[in-house]
N, C-alpha and C positions, 0 to 999 in steps of 0.2 A: 665768214664765220657762222652766219645764220644758217647756211646750208648744212654745215657740220652738226650744229645743234639739232636741226630738224631731222637729220639722218639718224642721230643717236636716239632721239625721241621716238621715231618711227621704228627703229630696231627694238627698243625696249617694249613698245606696244606689241610688236609681233612676237617677242619672246614671252610676253604674258599670255598669249594665246596657245603656246605650246603645252601639250599635256605629256609630261615625262612619265615613263613607265614606273610602276611600283617595283619594289624589290622582288615580290613574288612573280610578277610578270617577267622580269629579267631572268629569274631562276628558271622558270618554265621554258622560256625561249632558249636559254643556254642548254638545258637538258635536251630539248628537241633537236637542236643543231648537233649535239654530240651523238645522239642516237642515229640521226640521218647520215652523218659522216661515217659512223661505224658500219651501218648497213651498206652504204655505197662502197666503202673500202673492202668489205667482205665480198661483195658481189664482184668487184673488179679483180680481187685476188683469185677468186674461183675461176673467173673467165681466163685470167692469165695462166693459171695452173692447167686448165683444160687445153688451152691453145698450145702451151708448151708441150704437153703430152702428145697432142696430135702431130705437132711438127717433128718431135723426136721419133715418132712412129713412122712418119713419111720419109724422113731423111735418115 
């Protein structure tokens, strides 16, 4: 039983060291992810469109 109590105390001590992001930081990270995903999606769509056109011209 002592091991379990020591484990819980150690876990609480480690959780006290964690720095959680603020709402503004979460918002900035979310916007960054959305922008990067949009850019990569656009790039891959253009590459697909170009490759499709090339293959149709060849075949």
